[in-house]
N, C-alpha and C positions, 0 to 999 in steps of 0.2 A: 536788509529788506528793501531799502530805497534803491540800491544798485540793481537788485533783481527786478523791481518795478520798472526802472528806467530801461533795462534791457528788454523787458516785456513790451514796453511802449515802442521801442525801436523795431522790434520784431513785428509788432502789429502794423506799424507804418509800412514796412516792407511788404507784408502780406496784403495790406490794402492796395498797394500799388499793383501787385500781381493779380489781384481779383478785380481790379478797376473799381475799387471802393465798395465791393459787396461785403458787408460786415460779417454775415454768417460764415461765408467761406474763409475770410481772413481769420476769424476767431478759431475755426477748426484747424487751420494751418498752424496757428501759434499755440493752440491748446488752452485758450482762456474762454471764459463765458462772455456772452454779449453784455451782460450786466457790468462786468469789469470794464469793458471798453467804454460803455456809456458813463460810468463813474469817472474814468480818466478824462473823458470829454468835458464833463461838468466841472471837474476840479483842477484841470491843468490847461491853462490858456494856450501855452505853446503847443501842446499836443493837439488841441482843438484846431489851431491854425494850420498845423501840418496836415491834419485829416482833411480840412477844407481844401488845401492845395491839391490833394490827391483827387478830390471830387472834380476839380478843374481839369486834371489830367484825363479823367474818364470822359468828360465832356469833349475835350480836344480829340480823343480817340473816336468818339461817336461822330464828330464833325468830319474827321478825316475819312471815315467810312461813307458818310453822306457824299463827300466830294468824289470819292471813287465811283459811287453809284451814278452821280451826275455825269462823270466822265464816260461812263458806259452807255450813256444815252437813256437812262431810266427816267421816264417822264414824271412819275410820282415824286422821285427825289428832287427833280428840278422844280416842280410846282411847290413842294414843301419848302425848299430853300427860298424861293422867291416870296412866298407868303410870310416867311419869318424874317428874312434878312432884307428883302426888297420892298418893304412897306413904304419907305421914303420915296420910292419911285412909282408908287401906285399899285403895287402888286398885293392888293388886299381884297378879301371878300367882304362885300357889304350887302346887307339886306335892306331893300327899299320897301317901305310900307306905303301902300296907297290908301290914304285915309280920305276917301271921297264919300259923298252922301250928305245927308242932312243931320246936323247935330243940334240938339236943343240943350240949352243950359240947365243945369241942375240947381234948383233952389233949395237951400237948407235954412230952415227957420228954427231958431233956438228960442225957447220960452223959459222964462224964469218964473218959478212958482212964487207967488207972494204969500205973505204970512196968513192971510185970511183963507186961502185955499188949502194951505198945508195942513190945517187942523180939521179939515173938512167934512 
């Protein structure tokens, strides 16, 4: 049983790589339920770390696709990249609020009921 489970986990990791981390698709490829996958994640730290590293592969793939779009001169891709990776260089959107006009302070008065009024 243990050997079968370990083989299932290895197959699932391979399937997750093929599907770029899409759990439903990977489970269908391997023939296990999503619940089984999530039980393995909860109970097996090594499996959990391996799945996390596959998530990083999927992000790497997405980043490579973004760089391809930038290379093709896609303005939206360039703007997105600069807003996320170029923050240190000032490529951020900021909202400026103009708070002009007259403001009056708000007074809050707290009163404590004394015993003579409480029975009233």
